[in-house]
C-alpha positions in Angstrom: 0.0 0.0 0.0 1.3 3.5 -0.9 1.0 6.0 2.0 1.9 9.7 1.8 2.3 12.5 4.3 1.6 15.9 2.9 2.3 18.9 5.2 0.5 22.1 5.0 -2.4 20.4 3.2 -5.7 21.8 4.6 -6.0 24.0 1.5 -4.1 25.3 -1.5 -1.3 23.4 -3.1 -1.0 20.9 -0.3 -4.7 20.0 -0.5 -4.5 19.6 -4.3 -1.5 17.3 -3.9 -3.5 15.2 -1.4 -6.5 15.1 -3.7 -4.3 13.8 -6.6 -2.7 11.2 -4.3 -6.2 9.9 -3.3 -7.3 9.8 -6.9 -4.2 7.7 -7.6 -5.1 5.2 -4.8 -2.7 6.5 -2.2 -3.6 6.8 1.4 -2.8 10.2 2.9 -2.1 11.9 6.2 -2.4 15.7 5.9 -1.1 18.3 8.4 -1.8 21.9 9.2 -2.2 24.3 12.0 -6.0 24.7 12.0 -7.6 21.5 13.4 -11.1 22.5 12.1 -9.9 23.2 8.6 -7.8 20.0 8.6 -10.8 17.9 9.7 -12.9 19.3 6.9 -10.2 18.7 4.4 -9.7 15.1 5.4 -13.5 14.5 5.2 -13.5 16.0 1.7 -10.6 13.6 0.8 -12.8 10.6 1.7 -12.6 10.3 5.4 -10.6 7.9 7.7 -10.4 5.0 5.2 -8.5 7.3 2.8 -7.2 10.3 4.6 -6.7 11.6 8.2 -5.5 14.9 9.5 -3.0 15.6 12.3 -3.0 19.2 13.4 0.1 21.0 14.7 2.9 23.4 13.8 5.4 22.2 11.2 8.4 23.3 13.2 7.2 21.3 16.3 9.1 18.0 16.7 6.3 16.4 18.7 3.8 17.2 16.0 6.0 15.7 13.3 6.5 12.5 15.3 2.7 12.3 15.9 1.9 12.7 12.2 4.3 10.0 11.1 3.2 7.7 13.9 -0.5 8.3 12.9 0.3 7.4 9.3 2.0 4.1 10.3 -0.7 3.2 12.8 -3.6 3.9 10.4 -2.2 2.9 7.0 1.3 1.4 7.4 4.8 2.8 6.7 4.9 5.9 4.6 6.2 5.7 1.1 6.1 9.4 0.2 6.6 12.7 2.0 5.7 16.1 0.5 7.1 19.0 2.4 4.7 21.9 1.7 5.1 23.9 4.8 6.2 27.5 4.3 5.7 30.9 5.8 6.5 34.5 4.7 5.7 36.9 7.5 7.7 39.8 6.0 7.5 41.9 2.8 10.0 44.5 1.7 13.7 45.1 1.2 16.2 43.0 3.0 17.8 46.1 4.6 14.6 46.5 6.6 14.0 42.8 7.4 13.1 42.0 11.0 15.7 39.4 11.9 13.2 37.6 14.2 10.9 37.1 11.2 13.9 35.8 9.2 14.8 33.3 11.9 11.2 32.1 12.0 11.3 31.5 8.2 14.5 29.5 8.6 12.9 27.5 11.4 9.8 26.6 9.4 10.8 26.6 5.7 14.2 25.0 6.0 14.8 23.3 9.4 11.1 22.3 9.6 11.5 20.5 6.3 14.7 18.7 7.4 12.9 17.7 10.6 10.1 16.1 8.6 12.6 14.2 6.5 14.4 12.9 9.6 11.1 11.9 11.2 9.9 10.2 8.0 13.1 8.2 7.8 12.7 7.1 11.4 9.2 6.1 10.5 10.4 3.7 7.9 10.4 5.7 4.7 13.8 4.4 3.5 12.7 0.8 4.0 9.7 1.5 1.8 11.9 2.7 -1.1 10.3 6.1 -0.7 10.1 9.4 -2.4 10.4 13.0 -1.0 9.3 16.1 -2.8 10.0 19.5 -1.4 7.9 22.5 -2.4 10.3 25.3 -3.2 9.6 28.4 -5.3 10.8 30.4 -8.3 11.9 32.9 -5.7 14.6 30.4 -4.8 15.8 30.2 -8.4 15.9 34.0 -9.1 15.8 37.2 -7.0 12.3 38.2 -6.0 12.1 41.7 -4.7 9.8 42.1 -1.7 10.0 38.5 -0.7 13.7 38.2 -0.8 14.4 36.3 2.4 11.6 33.9 1.7 13.5 33.2 -1.6 16.7 32.7 0.4 15.0 29.9 2.4 13.6 28.4 -0.8 17.0 28.5 -2.5 18.5 26.7 0.6 15.7 24.2 0.3 16.8 23.4 -3.3 20.3 22.8 -2.0 19.0 20.7 0.8 17.1 18.6 -1.8 20.3 18.0 -3.7 22.2 17.1 -0.5 19.5 14.7 0.6 19.3 13.1 -2.8 23.0 12.1 -2.6 22.9 11.0 1.0 19.6 9.0 0.8 20.2 7.2 -2.5 19.5 4.6 -3.6 16.8 3.9 -1.1 15.0 7.2 -1.3 14.6 9.7 -4.2 14.5 13.4 -3.3 13.3 16.1 -5.7 11.7 19.6 -5.5 9.3 21.7 -7.5 9.6 25.5 -7.8 6.2 27.1 -8.6 5.7 30.7 -9.7 2.6 32.5 -8.5 -0.2 30.0 -7.9 -3.7 31.2 -7.1 -3.9 30.3 -3.4 -4.7 32.2 -0.3 -1.0 32.2 0.6 -0.1 34.1 -2.6 -3.0 36.4 -2.7 -0.9 39.5 -2.0 1.1 38.9 -5.2 -1.8 39.2 -7.6 -5.1 40.3 -5.9 -6.7 43.2 -7.7 -4.2 43.1 -10.6 -4.3 39.5 -11.9 -4.5 40.6 -15.5 -1.4 42.7 -15.1 0.6 40.0 -13.4 -0.6 37.3 -15.8 0.6 39.4 -18.8 4.2 38.8 -17.7 3.7 35.0 -18.2 4.3 33.6 -21.6 1.3 31.2 -21.0 -0.7 34.3 -20.0 -2.2 32.9 -16.8 -1.2 32.3 -13.2 -0.9 28.8 -11.8 -3.5 26.8 -10.1 -2.9 24.2 -7.4 -3.5 21.4 -9.9 -0.6 22.6 -12.0 1.7 21.6 -9.1 -0.1 18.5 -7.9 0.3 16.7 -11.2 4.1 17.3 -11.2 4.4 16.2 -7.6 2.4 13.0 -8.3 4.8 12.3 -11.2 7.9 12.7 -9.1 6.5 10.3 -6.5 5.5 7.7 -9.1 7.4 4.8 -10.7 7.6 6.9 -13.9 10.2 9.1 -12.1 12.2 6.1 -10.8 15.5 7.4 -12.3 15.0 11.0 -11.2 16.5 12.4 -8.1 18.1 15.6 -6.9 16.2 17.7 -9.4 14.1 20.9 -9.1 11.2 21.2 -11.6 10.3 24.8 -12.3 6.5 25.2 -12.8 6.1 28.8 -13.8 4.1 29.3 -17.0 7.4 30.4 -18.6 7.8 33.5 -16.5 11.4 32.9 -15.5 12.2 32.9 -19.2 11.3 36.6 -19.2 13.6 37.4 -16.3 10.7 37.9 -13.9 9.5 35.7 -11.0 6.2 37.4 -10.1 
């Protein structure tokens, strides 16, 4: 049986990934901070025979342990981990960045991701011949004014992906995806009220939707990607070809 843990999955990209996994016959454990939203999401995914939610903060070691334990107890050892947690509590130039906000981004976006990987490995992911996909961002590929330090953490996540791919091979494959602006609540500030203007910068003339990312993640976790590891797939509607990221 295939079993996936998807973090930050009560809505948006994480929820779309969980939906795709369920459609592909994979059992899922989803996480998020809001217990009520998570319960509703798990119900929409099919309920306890298909999906369960474990609420908590992604940078909390006890929460990570509880989620992996719940997956094993309910469905068996996990075979896939999707690290979708990420925060961006600051906007503006780096010279004005609140360093406490920067530290929190490192704790959640980078160290939290590594913590999930470590917990998944303790929970048997390597023995299952597993796959890990980290959700990075085009802001980790090219400079992104206004969300610069968020981009720094996402660039570090790409390097972390490569390091883990080497260390965990051949038992576990580790890849990343780097989306541009996807129409979610998390990214609202980047396009709300000016979607047509922002979309015009994209060669494909539209912003992303969560399903654009979920299909790519499902592929990277599937046997079709059995010879792919350490890669970052940019999912951006062509925008980085123009020199822009948002």
